[in-house]
GUNUDO-285180 format. One record per atom (N, C-alpha, C, O, CB): residue in three letters; x, y, z. Coordinates in steps of 0.001 Angstrom, whole numbers. Glycine has a CB too. Layout:
<atoms>
ALA X Y Z
...
</atoms>
This chain:
<atoms>
UNK -7044 -83 1550
UNK -6445 -1126 2370
UNK -7566 -1977 2925
UNK -8582 -1461 3392
UNK -5567 -528 3514
UNK -7378 -3275 2872
UNK -8380 -4178 3425
UNK -8294 -4183 4945
UNK -7229 -3950 5515
UNK -8199 -5602 2868
UNK -9420 -4451 5594
UNK -9477 -4401 7059
UNK -9744 -5750 7707
UNK -9427 -5930 8883
UNK -10536 -3436 7489
UNK -10316 -6707 6979
UNK -10778 -7958 7577
UNK -10188 -9143 6822
UNK -10075 -9118 5596
UNK -12322 -8031 7576
UNK -9813 -10183 7570
UNK -9279 -11397 6939
UNK -7892 -11166 6403
UNK -6917 -11274 7147
UNK -10189 -11868 5817
UNK -7781 -10854 5149
UNK -6487 -10536 4544
UNK -6208 -9048 4771
UNK -6025 -8283 3825
UNK -6470 -10890 3007
UNK -6182 -8668 6020
UNK -6028 -7266 6415
UNK -4678 -6718 5973
UNK -3697 -7451 5852
UNK -6184 -7117 7932
UNK -4654 -5403 5734
UNK -3405 -4741 5393
UNK -3005 -4832 3931
UNK -1939 -4340 3559
UNK -2330 -5300 6210
UNK -3828 -5447 3092
UNK -3524 -5516 1661
UNK -3866 -4146 1062
UNK -5002 -3681 1158
UNK -4334 -6687 942
UNK -2878 -3518 453
UNK -3045 -2166 -75
UNK -3239 -2236 -1578
UNK -2536 -2971 -2271
UNK -1830 -1275 278
UNK -4196 -1467 -2079
UNK -4466 -1409 -3514
UNK -4498 36 -3966
UNK -4818 941 -3197
UNK -5796 -2113 -3859
UNK -4160 232 -5225
UNK -4257 1548 -5835
UNK -5164 1423 -7037
UNK -4906 611 -7925
UNK -2854 2109 -6234
UNK -6222 2212 -7082
UNK -7168 2175 -8188
UNK -6993 3455 -8987
UNK -7289 4546 -8499
UNK -8642 2016 -7682
UNK -6519 3323 -10196
UNK -6231 4475 -11044
UNK -7439 4747 -11933
UNK -7444 4423 -13120
UNK -4951 4237 -11903
UNK -8467 5353 -11326
UNK -9694 5610 -12062
UNK -10451 6759 -11413
UNK -10385 6952 -10199
UNK -10572 4346 -12122
UNK -11161 7513 -12223
UNK -12032 8558 -11703
UNK -13481 8102 -11675
UNK -14368 8884 -11333
UNK -11898 9823 -12537
UNK -13734 6850 -12030
UNK -15085 6317 -12006
UNK -15498 5994 -10576
UNK -14671 5610 -9749
UNK -15191 5070 -12892
UNK -16788 6155 -10297
UNK -17307 5786 -8986
UNK -17337 4267 -8881
UNK -17581 3575 -9869
UNK -18723 6389 -8751
UNK -17089 3757 -7692
UNK -17135 2327 -7469
UNK -17413 2078 -5989
UNK -17312 2989 -5167
UNK -15809 1646 -7916
UNK -17758 863 -5666
UNK -18094 492 -4299
UNK -16890 -178 -3642
UNK -16296 -1097 -4206
UNK -19329 -444 -4268
UNK -16538 286 -2459
UNK -15433 -312 -1720
UNK -15895 -1355 -719
UNK -15087 -2166 -267
UNK -14656 757 -1008
UNK -17144 -1356 -370
UNK -17708 -2225 668
UNK -17287 -1730 2043
UNK -16551 -749 2153
UNK -17260 -3694 464
UNK -17736 -2386 3060
UNK -17470 -1897 4412
UNK -16124 -2352 4967
UNK -15766 -1982 6085
UNK -18562 -2348 5335
UNK -15383 -3135 4219
UNK -14123 -3668 4729
UNK -12899 -3005 4119
UNK -11809 -3577 4139
UNK -14062 -5142 4481
UNK -13068 -1806 3577
UNK -11953 -1061 2998
UNK -12134 409 3372
UNK -13190 802 3869
UNK -11881 -1250 1433
UNK -11112 1212 3134
UNK -11224 2627 3470
UNK -10403 3477 2518
UNK -9542 2977 1794
UNK -10780 2873 4907
UNK -10687 4781 2534
UNK -9982 5757 1705
UNK -9514 6881 2612
UNK -10231 7291 3524
UNK -10895 6303 548
UNK -8313 7378 2361
UNK -7822 8565 3066
UNK -7832 9706 2054
UNK -7013 9720 1136
UNK -6369 8338 3682
UNK -8751 10664 2209
UNK -8843 11747 1212
UNK -7803 12842 1424
UNK -7126 12894 2451
UNK -10227 12363 1247
UNK -7695 13706 434
UNK -6884 14921 480
UNK -5388 14669 649
UNK -4675 15500 1211
UNK -7358 15787 1591
UNK -4926 13548 173
UNK -3502 13243 128
UNK -3227 12684 -1258
UNK -4159 12349 -1989
UNK -3074 12229 1266
UNK -1966 12582 -1621
UNK -1621 11959 -2886
UNK -1862 10460 -2732
UNK -1156 9794 -1973
UNK -132 12269 -3300
UNK -2845 9929 -3438
UNK -3243 8537 -3242
UNK -2131 7552 -3593
UNK -2006 6506 -2956
UNK -4468 8234 -4072
UNK -1332 7875 -4590
UNK -227 6980 -4954
UNK 826 6969 -3848
UNK 1390 5920 -3536
UNK 411 7415 -6299
UNK 1093 8142 -3251
UNK 2027 8209 -2128
UNK 1511 7349 -969
UNK 2273 6594 -366
UNK 2229 9679 -1668
UNK 217 7468 -663
UNK -355 6669 427
UNK -250 5180 135
UNK 4 4382 1037
UNK -1816 7050 658
UNK -445 4810 -1122
UNK -290 3410 -1516
UNK 1118 2922 -1174
UNK 1288 1870 -558
UNK -571 3234 -3029
UNK 2120 3697 -1581
UNK 3499 3287 -1308
UNK 3805 3305 185
UNK 4468 2400 691
UNK 4476 4195 -2048
UNK 3329 4329 894
UNK 3605 4381 2329
UNK 2958 3207 3051
UNK 3612 2547 3860
UNK 3107 5703 2922
UNK 1678 2933 2771
UNK 981 1847 3462
UNK 1515 474 3064
UNK 1257 -512 3755
UNK -506 1919 3174
UNK 2253 398 1960
UNK 2899 -854 1549
UNK 4299 -1005 2142
UNK 4930 -2050 1986
UNK 2978 -924 31
UNK 4783 28 2817
UNK 6149 21 3347
UNK 6262 -823 4613
UNK 5265 -1044 5301
UNK 6608 1446 3634
UNK 7469 -1296 4927
UNK 7673 -2059 6161
UNK 7257 -1283 7425
UNK 6735 -1876 8368
UNK 9135 -2463 6272
UNK 7483 16 7444
UNK 7111 830 8615
UNK 5611 759 8851
UNK 5166 566 9983
UNK 7551 2304 8426
UNK 4835 913 7796
UNK 3377 854 7932
UNK 2915 -571 8235
UNK 2020 -769 9057
UNK 2697 1370 6650
UNK 3521 -1564 7576
UNK 3113 -2961 7789
UNK 3283 -3378 9254
UNK 2454 -4113 9792
UNK 3928 -3898 6880
UNK 4351 -2913 9893
UNK 4563 -3227 11314
UNK 3433 -2646 12150
UNK 2904 -3314 13038
UNK 5929 -2679 11804
UNK 3062 -1398 11865
UNK 1963 -775 12598
UNK 645 -1515 12358
UNK -98 -1797 13298
UNK 1821 694 12191
UNK 367 -1823 11095
UNK -869 -2506 10745
UNK -957 -3838 11469
UNK -1998 -4176 12033
UNK -963 -2713 9230
UNK 128 -4591 11455
UNK 158 -5892 12136
UNK -85 -5739 13637
UNK -762 -6567 14247
UNK 1506 -6592 11893
UNK 463 -4687 14226
UNK 308 -4498 15679
UNK -1134 -4176 16072
UNK -1525 -4396 17218
UNK 1229 -3381 16162
UNK -1924 -3657 15133
UNK -3314 -3301 15423
UNK -4301 -4427 15114
UNK -5463 -4345 15512
UNK -3696 -2073 14637
UNK -3870 -5463 14424
UNK -4775 -6548 14033
UNK -5190 -7349 15267
UNK -4352 -7719 16090
UNK -4102 -7477 12984
UNK -6483 -7610 15385
UNK -7008 -8386 16513
UNK -7901 -9499 15990
UNK -8367 -9459 14851
UNK -7792 -7477 17499
UNK -8130 -10484 16831
UNK -9004 -11598 16486
UNK -8201 -12874 16334
UNK -6998 -12846 16075
UNK -9776 -11302 15202
UNK -8897 -14007 16502
UNK -8198 -15282 16403
UNK -8548 -16026 15120
UNK -7655 -16565 14466
UNK -8522 -16146 17603
UNK -9807 -16068 14749
UNK -10201 -16791 13546
UNK -9988 -15963 12294
UNK -9418 -16434 11310
UNK -11649 -17211 13638
UNK -10453 -14721 12345
UNK -10311 -13818 11207
UNK -9861 -12459 11743
UNK -10662 -11696 12284
UNK -11656 -13697 10395
UNK -8575 -12170 11587
UNK -8038 -10916 12116
UNK -8675 -9721 11425
UNK -9024 -9766 10246
UNK -6517 -10869 11951
UNK -8812 -8653 12198
UNK -9464 -7438 11742
UNK -8700 -6232 12254
UNK -8068 -6290 13309
UNK -10929 -7391 12205
UNK -8760 -5145 11511
UNK -8235 -3872 11982
UNK -9429 -2926 12093
UNK -10113 -2670 11103
UNK -7114 -3298 11015
UNK -9674 -2418 13274
UNK -10816 -1527 13471
UNK -10545 -160 12859
UNK -9393 221 12653
UNK -11135 -1383 14964
UNK -11607 568 12572
UNK -11450 1931 12068
UNK -10734 2795 13102
UNK -9961 3686 12749
UNK -12822 2542 11713
UNK -10993 2529 14361
UNK -10298 3269 15421
UNK -8791 3037 15334
UNK -8010 3978 15477
UNK -10824 2848 16814
UNK -8381 1797 15100
UNK -6957 1494 14975
UNK -6361 2122 13726
UNK -5229 2607 13747
UNK -6736 -12 14952
UNK -7121 2114 12640
UNK -6634 2723 11400
UNK -6333 4199 11638
UNK -5346 4728 11127
UNK -7671 2557 10256
UNK -7181 4853 12408
UNK -6968 6270 12705
UNK -5713 6498 13538
UNK -5193 7613 13580
UNK -8174 6837 13431
UNK -5222 5453 14201
UNK -4025 5570 15037
UNK -2728 5291 14278
UNK -1643 5496 14823
UNK -4131 4625 16205
UNK -2823 4832 13042
UNK -1619 4581 12256
UNK -905 5910 12037
UNK -1507 6884 11585
UNK -1961 3892 10892
UNK 367 5934 12358
UNK 1163 7146 12190
UNK 1642 7200 10748
UNK 2461 6391 10313
UNK 2371 7183 13187
UNK 1110 8172 10018
UNK 1479 8332 8618
UNK 2588 9358 8486
UNK 2553 10404 9134
UNK 265 8744 7777
UNK 3556 9067 7661
UNK 4584 10043 7335
UNK 4053 10840 6147
UNK 4080 10368 5010
UNK 5980 9354 7013
UNK 3570 12053 6420
UNK 2928 12841 5374
UNK 3647 14165 5163
UNK 3344 15161 5820
UNK 1464 13090 5721
UNK 4596 14166 4247
UNK 5212 15451 3890
UNK 4185 16301 3144
UNK 3072 15841 2893
UNK 6499 15239 3015
UNK 4542 17523 2791
UNK 3616 18384 2059
UNK 3245 17724 730
UNK 3960 16848 242
UNK 4239 19788 1821
UNK 2134 18147 156
UNK 1601 17515 -1049
UNK 2576 17504 -2228
UNK 2670 16477 -2900
UNK 346 18214 -1458
UNK 3315 18596 -2521
UNK 4287 18515 -3625
UNK 5369 17451 -3393
UNK 5802 16795 -4340
UNK 4948 19871 -3825
UNK 5802 17280 -2151
UNK 6807 16255 -1833
UNK 6202 14868 -1986
UNK 6855 13963 -2507
UNK 7356 16445 -396
UNK 4959 14689 -1538
UNK 4275 13399 -1731
UNK 4218 13049 -3217
UNK 4461 11908 -3609
UNK 2839 13441 -1133
UNK 3896 14038 -4025
UNK 3779 13824 -5469
UNK 5119 13433 -6074
UNK 5178 12531 -6910
UNK 3242 15082 -6156
UNK 6199 14099 -5663
UNK 7542 13753 -6188
UNK 7934 12333 -5788
UNK 8423 11563 -6614
UNK 8607 14757 -5670
UNK 7717 11990 -4520
UNK 8073 10647 -4040
UNK 7272 9587 -4795
UNK 7830 8589 -5250
UNK 7820 10525 -2512
UNK 5968 9806 -4925
UNK 5117 8850 -5630
UNK 5544 8702 -7086
UNK 5524 7598 -7631
UNK 3652 9284 -5555
UNK 5925 9792 -7709
UNK 6357 9756 -9104
UNK 7631 8931 -9263
UNK 7748 8138 -10197
UNK 6580 11179 -9629
UNK 8577 9117 -8359
UNK 9839 8362 -8409
UNK 9577 6872 -8204
UNK 10079 6043 -8963
UNK 10831 8883 -7337
UNK 8794 6530 -7183
UNK 8516 5123 -6904
UNK 7697 4481 -8018
UNK 7897 3313 -8350
UNK 7784 4983 -5577
UNK 6783 5244 -8587
UNK 5979 4737 -9688
UNK 6850 4463 -10917
UNK 6650 3466 -11610
UNK 4864 5734 -10036
UNK 7812 5341 -11183
UNK 8731 5138 -12315
UNK 9558 3872 -12106
UNK 9802 3126 -13054
UNK 9665 6364 -12492
UNK 9984 3632 -10884
UNK 10745 2411 -10573
UNK 9861 1187 -10788
UNK 10304 199 -11373
UNK 11279 2443 -9108
UNK 8607 1247 -10316
UNK 7682 134 -10533
UNK 7466 -123 -12020
UNK 7481 -1270 -12468
UNK 6341 414 -9851
UNK 7264 950 -12780
UNK 7054 809 -14223
UNK 8260 149 -14881
UNK 8108 -731 -15729
UNK 6783 2180 -14868
UNK 9445 571 -14493
UNK 10667 -10 -15062
UNK 10772 -1488 -14703
UNK 11138 -2308 -15545
UNK 11917 749 -14563
UNK 10452 -1830 -13456
UNK 10509 -3232 -13030
UNK 9497 -4091 -13779
UNK 9764 -5258 -14064
UNK 10264 -3338 -11528
UNK 8337 -3521 -14099
UNK 7314 -4273 -14825
UNK 7688 -4501 -16286
UNK 7306 -5515 -16870
UNK 5987 -3547 -14746
UNK 8423 -3576 -16877
UNK 8754 -3694 -18294
UNK 10094 -4368 -18549
UNK 10387 -4769 -19675
UNK 8757 -2340 -18925
UNK 10904 -4493 -17510
UNK 12229 -5089 -17668
UNK 12101 -6611 -17690
UNK 11494 -7189 -16789
UNK 13183 -4634 -16528
UNK 12670 -7273 -18717
UNK 12588 -8735 -18752
UNK 13395 -9339 -17597
UNK 14381 -8757 -17144
UNK 13101 -9279 -20113
UNK 12961 -10509 -17133
UNK 13717 -11146 -16050
UNK 15132 -11476 -16506
UNK 15381 -11722 -17686
UNK 13004 -12425 -15569
UNK 16040 -11474 -15561
UNK 17439 -11812 -15881
UNK 17519 -13243 -16382
UNK 16794 -14130 -15931
UNK 18359 -11624 -14639
UNK 18424 -13435 -17328
UNK 18667 -14793 -17818
UNK 19410 -15567 -16726
UNK 20275 -15019 -16043
UNK 19490 -14778 -19164
UNK 19058 -16854 -16569
UNK 19781 -17653 -15585
UNK 21250 -17785 -15958
UNK 21591 -17877 -17137
UNK 19149 -19035 -15453
UNK 22100 -17793 -14972
UNK 23532 -17972 -15183
UNK 23787 -19476 -15274
UNK 23566 -20189 -14295
UNK 24383 -17305 -14026
UNK 24248 -19977 -16431
UNK 24446 -21423 -16591
UNK 25489 -21989 -15622
UNK 25451 -23177 -15301
UNK 24863 -21730 -18019
UNK 26409 -21160 -15158
UNK 27437 -21651 -14231
UNK 26901 -21853 -12823
UNK 27494 -22590 -12036
UNK 28605 -20688 -14191
UNK 25780 -21205 -12493
UNK 25239 -21352 -11138
UNK 23907 -22067 -11124
UNK 23276 -22193 -10074
UNK 25087 -20002 -10488
UNK 23464 -22549 -12312
UNK 22154 -23218 -12438
UNK 21019 -22335 -11933
UNK 20113 -22843 -11273
UNK 22156 -24545 -11665
UNK 21030 -21075 -12206
UNK 19916 -20236 -11788
UNK 20346 -18867 -11729
UNK 19554 -17985 -11395
UNK 19354 -20643 -10484
</atoms>
């Protein structure tokens, strides 16, 4: 999740390669990373993230504030099941062609 400027943008990196995150991002270890991606992208998390953002020119979320975000963390097997279900839905949405426009409604 980004912390500065475009704060609260959540990314999922599906790789075992080492890489640099820079000082404006963070990782939460020992949880299902895909589950955390979905949780931090949820409206519940976004409200919390927005409430912690400070600054006028370039909003920032401090590491202290990040530690205060209330995470809904079920046990690891449940996190894995939830992430798998949401990931399958995302995959289906990515592969499904867009609906054809309805000629009677012009869209």
